[in-house]
C-alpha positions in Angstrom: 74.5 103.9 46.2 76.2 106.5 48.5 73.0 106.6 50.7 73.0 102.8 51.0 76.7 102.8 52.1 76.0 105.6 54.7 73.0 103.7 56.1 75.0 100.4 56.2 77.8 102.2 58.0 75.5 103.7 60.6 73.8 100.3 61.2 77.2 98.6 61.6 78.5 101.2 64.0 75.2 101.1 65.9 75.5 97.3 66.3 79.1 97.6 67.4 78.2 100.1 70.0 75.3 98.0 71.3 77.6 94.9 71.4 80.3 96.8 73.4 77.7 98.1 75.8 76.2 94.7 76.3 79.7 93.2 76.9 80.6 96.0 79.3 77.4 95.5 81.2 78.0 91.8 81.5 81.5 92.5 82.8 80.4 94.9 85.5 77.6 92.7 86.7 79.9 89.7 86.7 82.3 91.5 89.0 79.7 91.6 91.7 77.9 88.4 90.9 80.7 86.0 90.2 81.5 85.6 93.9 78.2 86.5 95.4 77.2 82.9 96.1 80.7 81.9 97.3 81.7 84.6 99.7 79.2 85.9 102.3 79.7 89.6 101.5 78.4 91.9 104.3 77.7 95.6 104.6 80.5 97.5 106.3 78.3 98.2 109.3 77.3 94.6 109.8 80.8 93.3 109.3 82.2 95.7 111.9 79.4 95.0 114.4 80.0 91.2 114.0 83.7 91.6 114.2 83.4 93.3 117.6 81.1 90.5 118.8 83.0 87.5 117.2 86.6 88.8 117.4 87.1 88.3 113.7 89.0 90.4 111.2 87.2 92.4 108.5 88.4 91.8 105.0 87.7 94.6 102.5 88.0 94.0 98.8 88.5 97.5 97.3 87.7 97.3 93.6 86.3 99.3 90.6 83.9 98.1 87.9 86.4 98.7 85.1 89.4 96.9 86.7 90.4 93.7 84.9 92.6 92.4 87.8 89.6 92.9 90.2 87.5 90.7 87.9 90.4 88.2 87.8 90.5 88.1 91.6 86.8 87.2 91.5 87.0 84.5 88.8 90.2 82.9 90.2 91.2 83.8 93.7 87.8 84.2 95.4 86.7 80.9 94.0 89.5 78.9 95.5 88.4 76.5 98.3 91.4 77.3 100.5 90.7 81.1 100.2 87.0 80.5 100.9 87.8 78.4 103.9 90.2 81.0 105.4 87.6 83.8 104.9 84.8 81.8 106.3 86.7 80.7 109.4 88.5 84.0 110.3 87.1 87.0 108.4 84.0 89.0 107.7 84.1 90.1 104.0 83.1 93.5 102.6 83.2 94.8 99.1 84.0 98.5 98.6 83.5 100.1 95.2 86.2 102.8 95.2 84.3 105.0 92.8 80.9 104.7 94.4 79.1 107.7 96.0 77.0 105.4 98.1 77.1 106.3 101.8 78.1 103.7 104.3 78.9 103.6 108.0 82.5 103.0 109.0 83.6 103.2 112.7 80.2 104.9 113.4 80.7 107.7 110.8 78.8 108.2 107.6 81.1 108.3 104.6 80.9 107.8 100.8 82.6 104.6 99.7 85.0 106.5 97.4 86.0 108.7 100.3 86.7 105.7 102.5 88.9 104.2 99.8 90.7 107.6 99.7 91.2 107.6 103.5 92.6 104.1 103.2 95.1 105.6 100.7 94.1 103.1 98.0 95.8 104.1 94.7 95.5 100.9 92.7 93.0 98.1 92.2 92.3 95.7 93.6 93.5 96.4 97.1 92.8 94.1 100.0 92.5 95.8 103.4 92.3 94.0 106.7 90.7 95.7 109.6 91.0 94.5 113.2 87.9 93.8 115.2 88.2 97.1 117.0 87.9 99.0 113.6 91.6 99.9 113.2 93.1 99.3 109.8 95.7 96.6 110.2 97.1 95.9 106.7 96.6 96.7 103.1 97.9 94.8 100.1 97.5 96.4 96.7 97.2 94.3 93.5 96.1 91.0 92.2 97.0 88.0 94.4 96.8 84.4 93.3 95.0 82.0 95.5 98.0 80.4 97.3 99.5 83.8 98.1 96.2 85.2 99.3 95.5 82.1 101.4 99.0 82.5 103.0 98.3 86.2 103.8 94.9 85.4 105.3 96.3 82.6 107.5 99.4 84.6 108.4 97.2 87.3 109.9 94.5 85.1 111.3 96.9 82.7 113.1 98.8 85.7 114.6 102.1 84.7 113.0 102.7 88.4 112.2 103.6 88.8 115.9 106.6 86.5 115.7 107.9 86.5 112.1 107.8 88.4 108.8 105.6 87.2 106.0 108.6 86.0 104.1 109.7 83.9 107.0 106.2 82.5 107.3 106.2 81.5 103.6 109.6 79.8 104.0 108.3 77.9 107.0 105.4 76.6 104.9 107.7 75.4 102.1 109.7 73.2 104.5 
């Protein structure tokens, strides 16, 4: 009887572990796949090259696989048609896994993704970074953003409104 209970316990624990791993794997792949077809994610090198040629901003989504708010940005914010329109018209989008050891090229230099996130001083996830077409970091916004707020930020930068007013003034002007 005791042997049967031990075997049952081991089987149940094994099934739970397998279920958790399966769920975790689905969550991590969903982070990268949820938005793949909606946003044209580019490599950092391609985005920077095209930004110089086209005069567009580079939008960097800094995330981690375990981050719940990162997944929420994917399932909510990056699926919104106003966000997608703003990105398509004015930005070249890049995803940056802040824990990845993969080497990329940024401003002509080889660097691990996690080291680039560190150089950007990212300390929470998600963080959205906007890079000017000349490769200079322009702005960073940490944390989850809902679609209306994110759209307003994207348009505020793309339309050059930052040159004449604060973001708060911009949002007030939209509400009038």
